[in-house]
C-alpha positions as CSV (number, residue, x, y, z in Angstrom):
1,M,30.7,33.5,-48.1
2,K,31.1,36.3,-50.7
3,N,33.8,37.0,-53.3
4,V,35.6,40.2,-52.4
5,T,36.9,42.0,-55.5
6,D,36.4,45.3,-57.2
7,R,37.1,43.9,-60.7
8,T,34.2,43.5,-63.1
9,S,36.3,42.0,-66.0
10,N,37.9,38.6,-65.2
11,P,37.4,38.9,-61.4
12,F,38.9,35.4,-60.9
13,G,42.1,36.0,-63.0
14,M,41.4,33.3,-65.6
15,R,44.3,32.8,-68.1
16,P,43.7,30.1,-70.7
17,D,46.5,29.0,-72.9
18,C,45.5,30.9,-76.1
19,A,46.6,34.1,-77.7
20,R,43.3,36.0,-77.4
21,F,40.4,35.3,-75.0
22,V,37.3,37.0,-73.7
23,P,37.1,36.5,-69.9
24,G,34.0,36.5,-67.7
25,Y,32.5,39.9,-66.9
26,G,30.2,41.0,-64.2
27,D,29.3,40.7,-60.5
28,A,31.5,38.0,-58.8
29,N,28.6,37.4,-56.4
30,A,25.9,37.3,-59.1
31,H,22.5,35.8,-58.7
32,F,22.2,35.2,-62.5
33,H,25.0,33.6,-64.6
34,V,24.5,34.0,-68.4
35,I,26.5,31.5,-70.4
36,G,27.1,31.9,-74.1
37,D,29.0,29.7,-76.7
38,H,32.3,31.5,-77.7
39,P,33.4,35.0,-78.8
40,G,33.1,34.0,-82.5
41,V,29.4,33.5,-82.0
42,H,28.4,36.1,-79.3
43,G,31.2,38.7,-79.6
44,G,33.9,40.2,-77.5
45,A,37.0,39.8,-79.6
46,D,37.3,43.6,-80.0
47,T,35.9,44.7,-76.7
48,G,37.1,42.0,-74.3
49,V,33.5,41.7,-73.0
50,P,31.1,38.9,-73.7
51,F,27.9,39.5,-75.8
52,T,29.1,42.7,-77.6
53,N,28.4,41.8,-81.2
54,E,25.0,42.4,-82.9
55,A,23.4,39.3,-81.4
56,G,25.0,39.9,-78.1
57,R,23.6,43.4,-77.9
58,R,20.2,42.1,-78.5
59,L,20.6,39.8,-75.5
60,Q,22.0,42.7,-73.5
61,A,18.8,44.7,-74.3
62,A,16.6,41.9,-73.1
63,L,18.7,41.5,-69.9
64,A,18.3,45.2,-69.3
65,D,14.6,45.1,-69.8
66,A,14.5,42.2,-67.3
67,G,16.4,44.2,-64.7
68,L,19.7,42.3,-64.9
69,L,21.7,45.0,-66.5
70,E,21.6,48.7,-65.6
71,T,23.2,49.9,-68.8
72,T,24.2,48.2,-72.1
73,G,27.1,48.6,-74.4
74,D,30.8,47.6,-74.7
75,E,31.1,47.7,-70.9
76,P,27.6,47.1,-69.5
77,T,26.7,47.9,-65.9
78,V,25.5,44.7,-64.4
79,N,22.9,44.1,-61.7
80,R,23.5,40.8,-59.9
81,T,24.6,39.3,-63.2
82,Y,27.7,37.6,-64.6
83,L,28.4,37.0,-68.3
84,S,30.8,34.3,-69.7
85,Y,31.3,31.6,-72.3
86,L,31.7,27.9,-72.6
87,H,34.8,28.5,-74.6
88,M,36.4,31.9,-73.8
89,C,39.3,31.8,-76.4
90,V,38.8,33.7,-79.6
91,P,38.6,30.8,-82.1
92,E,40.0,30.3,-85.6
93,A,37.7,30.9,-88.5
94,D,36.2,27.4,-88.4
95,G,35.4,27.6,-84.7
96,P,36.4,25.5,-81.7
97,T,36.7,21.8,-82.0
98,E,35.2,19.3,-79.6
99,A,38.6,18.9,-78.0
100,D,38.9,22.7,-77.6
101,Y,35.6,22.8,-75.7
102,T,36.7,20.0,-73.5
103,E,40.0,21.7,-72.8
104,L,38.4,24.9,-71.6
105,E,35.5,23.3,-69.7
106,P,37.4,23.5,-66.4
107,Y,37.5,27.3,-66.6
108,L,33.7,27.6,-66.8
109,D,33.3,25.0,-64.1
110,A,35.6,27.0,-61.8
111,E,33.6,30.2,-62.5
112,L,30.3,28.3,-61.8
113,R,31.6,27.1,-58.5
114,A,33.2,30.5,-57.5
115,I,30.1,32.5,-58.3
116,A,27.5,30.0,-57.2
117,A,24.7,31.9,-58.9
118,H,21.1,30.9,-58.2
119,V,20.0,31.0,-61.8
120,L,21.9,29.8,-65.0
121,V,20.8,31.4,-68.3
122,P,22.4,29.3,-71.1
123,V,22.2,31.0,-74.5
124,G,22.0,28.9,-77.6
125,A,21.8,25.2,-78.2
126,R,25.4,24.2,-77.2
127,A,25.4,26.2,-73.9
128,T,21.9,24.9,-73.1
129,A,22.8,21.3,-73.8
130,Y,25.9,21.7,-71.6
131,V,24.0,23.1,-68.7
132,L,21.1,20.6,-68.9
133,E,23.5,17.7,-69.1
134,N,25.8,18.8,-66.3
135,H,23.5,20.7,-63.9
136,T,20.0,19.1,-64.3
137,A,18.6,15.6,-64.4
138,R,17.0,16.2,-67.8
139,P,18.1,14.0,-70.7
140,V,19.8,15.7,-73.6
141,D,19.9,14.5,-77.1
142,E,19.9,15.8,-80.7
143,T,16.2,16.6,-80.5
144,L,16.7,19.4,-77.9
145,D,13.7,21.6,-78.4
146,L,15.1,25.0,-77.4
147,E,12.2,26.9,-78.9
148,T,9.9,25.3,-76.3
149,L,12.4,25.7,-73.4
150,H,13.2,29.3,-74.3
151,G,12.5,31.7,-71.4
152,T,11.0,28.9,-69.2
153,E,12.2,28.0,-65.7
154,L,13.7,24.5,-65.1
155,R,14.8,23.1,-61.8
156,G,18.3,21.8,-61.8
157,A,20.8,20.3,-59.3
158,G,21.5,23.3,-57.2
159,F,20.5,25.8,-59.9
160,L,17.4,27.1,-61.5
161,V,17.9,27.2,-65.3
162,V,16.3,29.6,-67.8
163,P,17.4,28.6,-71.4
164,A,17.5,31.1,-74.2
165,L,17.5,30.8,-77.9
166,D,20.5,32.3,-79.7
167,P,19.6,36.0,-80.0
168,A,20.5,36.0,-83.6
169,E,17.4,33.8,-84.1
170,W,15.0,35.8,-82.0
171,T,11.6,37.2,-83.2
172,D,10.0,40.0,-81.2
173,A,7.9,37.4,-79.5
174,A,11.1,35.4,-78.4
175,Y,12.6,38.6,-77.0
176,D,9.5,39.4,-75.0
177,R,9.2,35.8,-73.8
178,L,12.7,35.8,-72.3
179,V,12.2,39.2,-70.6
180,D,8.8,38.1,-69.2
181,G,10.3,34.8,-68.0
182,L,13.1,36.5,-66.1
183,R,10.9,39.2,-64.7
184,E,8.4,36.6,-63.4
185,L,11.2,34.5,-61.9
186,Q,12.4,37.6,-59.9
187,R,9.0,38.0,-58.4
188,T,9.6,34.6,-56.6
189,D,12.1,33.5,-54.0
190,Y,14.4,32.1,-56.6
191,R,17.5,31.9,-54.3
192,R,18.9,28.4,-53.8
193,E,20.0,28.8,-50.2
194,V,19.9,26.9,-46.9
195,D,19.8,28.6,-43.5
196,L,22.5,26.9,-41.3
197,G,22.1,29.5,-38.5
198,R,20.6,26.9,-36.2
199,F,23.9,25.1,-36.1
200,I,26.0,28.0,-34.8
201,A,25.8,30.2,-31.7
202,G,23.5,33.2,-31.7
203,D,20.2,33.8,-33.4
204,Q,21.4,35.3,-36.7
205,P,20.6,33.4,-39.9
206,Y,23.5,32.0,-41.9
207,H,22.6,31.4,-45.5
208,V,24.8,29.3,-47.8
209,R,24.4,28.0,-51.3
């Protein structure tokens, strides 16, 4: 089953209860779902598109080098990729509270289920902890070693996961490591699908997530 929409920005019509928000952006049938923290960290308050501040553009450049974006900028051209946040509302100066994250978690969960990407790319410590806790069997605690996990492939429950350090903290080596990790993953059969064609009439495959 595929999502049928010609909208790149907010293809699922998400409307959280806040004055300003940055909705998900990209391919509604993406293979790769990139998840950041919130607009105050990774940008978008001015453009309405995730990852459009200085750190976000560094991430965009890496995604483009890895083949997941065709162009970068305020309205990047995606390639099998979707960009969104744990907390899509533009926060107050002191950032979202724990209660704020909890309140908006259902929106991200709805996007994850609707897109059903094969690979999750959480960006930064909070997004990575969320993905590992909810979509893998790996234990998560305050000693999360994101520098070690950065750019590496982890197997989750229904997803592959490639964590990334916050791009504001990247060295050139960290940039290259993420690009290389995503390129290498795409050389494999990373798709998390099952062929149910044997259960229906005819001899055509029927792949589902």
